[in-house]
N, C-alpha and C positions, 0 to 999 in steps of 0.2 A: 649475107645469106639470102637466097631467093626461095620463096615458098609458093607453090602453086595456089591459085584461088580456091580450088576444091579442097586441098589439104587444110588450108587455114580454116575454112568454114566447118569442116568436119571436126577438127580439134576444138574449135570454138563451141560448136553445139554439144560435143561430148563433155566438155568442161562444165557447160551450163547444166546439162542433164545430170552429171555426177553431183553437182552442188544440190540440185533438187532431190536426188536420191538421199543424200546425207541429211538434208533438212526434213524429208519425209520420215526417215527412220527416227530422227529426233522427235518429230511430231507425235508419232504413234507409240513410242516407247518411253518418252519422258512423262513424268506424272502430270495429270491434268490439274487445274486450279482447285477443283473440288476434292482432290485425292483420287488415287487409283489411275488406271490408264484412260486415254481418251475414248477408246472403244473396247468392248469386251473381247471381240474377236478381230484382231488386226488383219487376218488372212482374207477377210471379206472386203478390205479396203486398200491395203498397201499394194498388192500386185497390180490392180487396175490403175491405181494412182501412177505407178511407174510407167505404165504403157501410155496413159493419157498425157503425162507431162512431156513425153517425147514429141507429141503432135505439134504444138505451137512452136517449140524450139526448132524442129525440123523445118517448119514453114519459114521461120526467120532465116535459118541457114540457107534454104533454097533461094529465097529472095536475094540474099547476099551474094550467092554464087552467080545468079543471073545478072545482077547489076555489075558485079566484079568483071564480067566478061566484056563489058563495053567501056570500061574506064581506063584512063592512063595510069601509069604506076603511081604518080603523086596523088591522084585522086583516090586510088585504091587505098593508099596509106591513110588518108583522111577517113574513108569509109570504114576501115577496120578499127580505127580508134573510136569512131562513133558507135560501131557495133559492140565494142568492149564496154563502153559507157552504158549502152542499152542493156547489155547482159547483166551488169552490176545492178542497174535499176530494177531489172526483172527479178533478180534474186532477192533484193530488198522487199519488193512488192509481194513476192510469193511468201517470203518469211512473215511479213505482216499479215497477209491473208491467212496463213496458218495460225497465227496468234489470235486473230479474231475468231477463227473456228474453235480454238481451244477455249476461249473465254466467253464468247457470245453465240456460238453455234451459227455464225453467219459469215459470208464471204466479204471481201473487200469489193465495194461497188462504187460507182460514180456518185450515187446518192449518199453513201456513207461519207465519202470524201467531202462532198459539198456541205453536208451537215456539220462536219468537224470544222471546216474552214470558216463557216459562218458563225462560229462560236456557240453553236447550240448543243455542244456535247461537253461532258465533264472532262476537262483537259487533264486532270490528275489521273484519270483512268488510263490515258494513253501511256503515262509513265509506268503505271502498274503492268500494262500489257507488255511494254518493252522490257521491264525489269523482271516481272515474275519473281522467281526465287533467284538468288545470285548464280547458282549453278546452271539453271535453265537459260538465263540471260547470257552467260558466258558461252555456253555451248552453241546456242543458235546463232549468235552473231559472230562467234569465232569461225564457224563453218562458212558463213557468208563472206567474211573478210578473207579467209584463206583462199576460197575459190576465186574471189575477185582479184586477189594478188596474182594467182597463177594466170588468169586471163590477161592481166596487164603484161606479165613477163612473156607470155606467148606472143602478144601483139608487138612487143619490142624486138623480136628476134631478127628482123631485117626487112628489107624491101620485098615487095610482092610483085610477082609477074605471072604471066601465062593465064589463060582462061581455064576455068574448070572443065574437066572432061565430061563427055556425055554420060559415062557410067556414074560419075559422082552425082549428077543431077537426077538421074533415075533413082538411085538409092535414097537420096534425100526426099524425093517425091513419095517413094514407097513408105518411108518411115512417117512422113507427115500424114499420109492417108490412113495408115494403120492407127496412129495415135488419135487423130481427130474423129475417126469412125468408131472408136472403141466404145462410145456411148451406146451403140446399137448392137454390138456383137460380143463384148466382153461380159458375159453373164448379165444380160440386160437388166438393169435395176434403176428406176428413176430416183429412188431414195439415195442409193449409193452415189450416183452421178452428181446429185445436188451437193453431196458432202465433199466429193474428191475432185471435182472439175478444176482444171488449172486456173490460176488467177487471170491469165490472158483471155480465157473463155468467158469468165464472168464479166470482166471489164468490157470486152468486145460485145458481148450480148447486151449489156446494159446500154452501151452506146447505140447499138442497132435498134433496141427497143425505143429509145427516145426519138430516133429518127423516123421509125416506121409507125409510131403511135402518137403522132402529134394531134390527131383527131380521134374522138371516141369511136368505137365500133358501131355498126348500124343498128344493132339491137341493144344499145346501151340503155335507152329509156325503158325498154321492157325489163331489163335486169334491175333497174332502180325500183320500178313498181313491184317486182317480185320480192325484192328485199323488204320493201315497206310492208307488203302484205304478210310477210313471214312473221313479223312480230306485232304489227299494228294493222289488223285487217281493215280498219276504217280510216287509216292515215292516207293523206294525199300529199306525196312529196313534191317539193318544188322541182320542176323539170331541170334535170342536169345537175342537181345538188346532192352531194353526199359528204359527210353525214347529214341526215335530215335535221331540219330546224323547225321547231314548233314554238311559236311566239305566244307568250302570255302578256297581253296588253297591259294588265293592271298589276304587273309584277312589283313595282315599287311600293304601292300601297299594301299589297298582300304581304310583302316582306316586313313592312313596318308593323302591320297588325300581328304577324307571327312573333316578332321580337317583343311585343307588348303582352303576350300571353303569360299566364301564371307559370311558375317553374314546373308544376306537375304536368302541364300540357306541352312542355318542351323537353322530352326525355333525352338522356344521353344516347348516343348511337355508337356502338363498338363493333367494328368489322375485323374479324380474325381470319386471315388468309393463311391456309396451311400449305406448306410446300409439298408438292408431289403426293397428293392424297388420292389413293386408289379407291374409287367408289365401291367396287366389289369387295374390298377388304374391310370396309367400315359399314357395310349394310347391316344395320342393327336388327333387321328381321332374322338374322342368323345369330343364335345365342353365343356362338364362339366369338364372333366379332364384338358383341356387347361386353363379353367378359374381359376382352383385351383393352377396351377403351371405356371404362365405367363413367368417367365424367361427361363425355360426349353422349353416352347412353342416357345419363340423367338429364342432360340438356334437352334431348329429344322428348322425354316425358314432360318437360316443362313447356314445350312449344311444339313446333311443326318440324318434321324431318322429311327431306326430299332425297330419297336414296339414288335418284337418277338425275342429278344435276350434271350439266355439260359445260365444259370450259369453252370459251370463244376461240381457242386455239392453244398452241403450246410453242415454246416453253413459257417460263414465268412472265416474260414481258407481255405476252399475249393475254394471259390471265389478268395481269395488272391493267391492261387496256380495257378489258371487258368489265371488270369490277369497278374501276374508277370512272370510265367514260360512258359505260352503258352501251357500247357498240361492239360489233364483232371484229375479229382481227382482219387484217389485210391478207388476201390470198397469197401474195408473192413476196411481201417484205414486211418489216416491222413498222407500223404506223408511227409510233412514238419516237423511234430511232431515226427512221429515214425521212419522215415528214414533220419535223418539229415546228414548222411554220403553219401547219394546218390549224384552222380556227375551230377549236373544240372547247366544250365547257364540261368540266368534270363535276362529279357529285360533290367532292369537297369544296369546290368553288361556290356551288349553290348553298351548301351548308354555311359557308362563311358569310354570305349575304344574309342568311337567316339568323345570324348572331352567334353561331357556334364557334367555340375555340377548337381548332383543328390540329391534331397531333398525330405523328406517325412514328412508329418504332419498327426497325427491321434488324434481324440478325445476319442478313446477307448483304454484302457490299452492293449498294445500289448502282455503283459505277459499272457493274458487269453489264447491265442492260440500259445504261444511260438514263436511269430513273432519277438521278440526282437533280437535274434541272426541273423536272416535273414536281418532285417533292418541294423544292424551293418555291415553285409557283403556286402550289395548291394548299400548302399547310403553313400554319403559323409557327409550328415547331416540328422538326423532324430530327431523328437521331439514328446514326449508325456508329457503333463503337466496336472496333475490332476485338476488344477484350470481352465483349458480350456477344459471342458468336454461337450461342446455343440457346435452345428454347427456354430452359429454366431461367437463364440469366436475364433475358429480355422480359420474361414474365415478372420477375422480381422488379425489374426497372419500371414496368407498367404500373405495378402497385404503388411505387413512389411517385410516378407521374400524376396519379389521381390527386395527390395532395398539392400539385403545382398548377392546377387549372385555375385561371383567374376567377375570382369570386363573382357569382351571379351569372356566369356563362355556362350554357350547356356544352357538352363535349362531343365532338365527333372524332373518334380515334381509329387508326388503322394499326393493326399488329400483325407482323409478317414473320412466320416461323422459318426454320431452316434445317432442323436436324433430320427431317425425313427426306432430304435431298440425297441423291446417290453420292457416295456408296453406302448410305444408311449406317452410319457409325455413331454409337453412343459417345457422349463426352467422357473423358476420363473419370473414373470413380463411380460410374453408373452400371457397371457390369460388363461382361464379355461381349465381343462382337463375333458371332458365329461365322463360319466360312460360307454357309448357305445363304444366298441373298434373300430368300423368302423368310428365313428365320430372323435375319438382321432387320428386315423391314417390319416385322411384327413387333420386335423389341423397340425400335425407334417410334413406332406408332404409340405404344404404351407410354413411352417417355414424353412424346408430344402431348398425349392426353392429360398426363399429370401437369404439364405446363399450362394447358388450357384451364385446368382446375385452379391453378394459382391465380390466373386472370379472373376467373369467375368469382373466386373467394374475395379477391380485392374489390370487385364491383359490389358485392353484397355486404361485405364487412368493413370496407375501407372508409375513408373520410367523406366520400361524396354523398352517400345515402340518397341517391336520386333514382327514379325509375329509369331503366336502361333497356334499350333494344339491343340484343346480342345477335350477331349474324356470324356464322362460321361456314367457310367454304374452302374447298381446295383450289389452288391456282391452276392445276392441271393434274393429270395422272401420269403413269409411266407403265408401259406394257410389261407384264411378266411373260415368260416364254409361251404359255398356251394362248394368251390373247394376241401376242405378236404373230404367232404362226397362223392364227385364225383370221386376223383382219388388218394387221398393220404392216405387212411386208411390202406394201406398195409405196410407202413413204407419205401417204396422205393421212389426215387426222382420223384415225380409227378409234374404236372404243378404248383401246389401251392407253391412248394419250388424253382423251377428253372426258372419260367417265369418272366424275368425282361425286361429291355429296354436299348437301347444304342443310344447315340447321338455322332456325330462327326462334327466338323467344323474347318475351317482354310485353309491354302494354299493347293491347289490341291484337295480340297473336293468340290463336287457340292453343289449348294445352293437349299434349299427348296424341297428336295426329301424325300419321304416316301417309304422305301423299306420293304415290308411286309414279305419277305422270312425269315425263321429262321436263325439266326446267333448265334455265341457262343463267350463267353469271350476269348476262346483260339485263336480267330481270331484277337484280338487286337494287339498282338505283331507283327505278320507278316504284319498287315496293317500299323503300325507305320514305320516299316522298308521299306515297299513299298513306302509310302509317302515321306520318306526322301531319297529314292534311295540309301539305305544303305545295304550293303551285308556283312554277317558275318556267321560264323559257328553257327548252332543252332539246337535245337530239337523241334521247335514249331510244333504243330499238326494242327493248323488252316490254313486258307487261307487269302490272302489280300482281304478285303471286297470290295474295290473299283476298283479292277483290271478288273472284269467282267462288261460288259455294263449293265446299269440298266434295259434295255428292257428284260433281262432274269429273272427279279424278278417275273413277273407274272407267268411264267412257273414254276419256282422253288417253288412258294408259293402254287401251286395247285397240282403239280405232286408228286407222292410217289416214283418215281424212278430216278428223276433228282436232281443234286446238291449234296453237301456233307451232311453227317449225322452230327447232333449236339448231342453230348453225354453228359450224366450226370451220375455220380456214387455216391452211398451212401448206407451204411448199407447192403452190399452184394446184392444190386440191381442196375439196370441200366435203364435209359430212352434213347431212340434214336428217334430223330425227323428228318424227311426228308420231306421237303415240308410240305404239310398239314397232313401228316400221322405221327403218334406217336405210339410207342409201348414201353411197360415196361415189365421187367422180373426180377425174383429173381434167383440168382445163386445157392442158397441153396434149391430151389424148382423146380425140372425139369418140373413140370406140370404147372408152373405159367407163363402165357404170356397174356398180355392184349394189344390190338391194337385199335386205333380209328382215325378218321379223324376230323379235325376242320376247321372251316371257318376262314381263316386268314385275311379276308377283313372286316368282321363284327366287329364294335367296341364292345369289350367285356364289358359287364355290370355286371359281376359276383360280383363286389364289392358292387353293389347297393342292392344285395339280403340280405346283412347282416341285 
């Protein structure tokens, strides 16, 4: 049987696109790993996805038609089988790209592939991505296998002859142009496009970026200086180096002297990172918020509370980067996932040199964000137990961990909660989960607060009986509808994703102070070192939060020119907060800049608008 070149490529493209349609339906309607759907409103994503997917497929079909017209019959047969193999590989890559989006909120890129092939990624996580739940595994790969089989059967139908007609070429060209240009006309949205763009677009863009950006831009040095001045006005960065590196020449002797100090001068340090903590929902200047989280409210009375802390980015991996490394997130990718070979020095590594026993507990699977290798590198002991996947459970585990610390060693501990993650569901036995997301969020906040109380009680009444610096901070926030509509619709890091809160208490920390000036997660590492009077080489970009007198907080909270800038990066966008002034911009849109002021003293009630 003879089939014209145009007809072969049209059917080939239609089969490939149909496979993507089925896989996209699976992506948006199958349950996400955290429970619930991948997105709350699939109509904002799926229609554009279907149009966009037709673009690269039509380009491949068009190229096939054009090549088909100049080949002999035998060579066409070879070309069509190669095209079938390419189609199968495309479906597999697109399926894996969708799984990465479901599990890690990122696309398949050359950097991600390179990271995995070099063994710098948790290999067991790949098995969990491919497996998911048995039903999801079967459905996704059954679709890929079925479409691949039909592609093979179509290719086997017979010999191929005749060049494609002009009409076929024009139609393929029109479909390709429609799909590839949809970024600019299909309800233009940078945030949506970054989520739904086809895998071919992502891999091709990554390849083009590597080719076109082998040299830094002409204003690169100016940008480095601006970054340095944002957190450290007196810092002089090494030209062309980021992250910055500040050398402490006498580090070895200073560390030895620190390890020789009496126990009272080497307090424990416990860092509690709260999942998805909305700063406006826990602003303790609002009595309603304080009533919902009494233990955190009590912690504020014992120390210093910063109601306007900013995360270095989002999602959780970016908060992890800022709290552990003391640097801001990368604007276009995830530093710890995509650049595992970067020479960085984390706070727990410095604490290890100072003689601390380092332990980390998490209730969320660290494989989700490829945190596993970093835990292994930075901590003497870390633990994730799938049977302890709620805040109370790892709070109880923390209480037992205090009795397992080696004798004579101070403790540096990281405790990472999970229950306040979407979809905000209480564990079984702790009450109902209302249909309204705002009500569910308030209930899980109260549950999280009681879990923090378990940790605080263990520190005070447990076997350690040591002075302890306690730091509580959110890893990032998540926008409720009012804040999303107000500032986050452009896909850049707005208030709804970065506005969290920070508590500090313990030796050397004032009691009962509220400091409304904006601060950042990157300030935590230098603050810990300042409180401990510990000096070491570092690349931290923040400032010690308690070094300046609190009387300067009022000025910094209202001025747009005084104090450091607090930065957040995400999706090729940046937010900069300085005092009461905030501006946001997109690096890929030279005309986009938004700036506004906010009243940092008024208790924010945005969460009540829900």
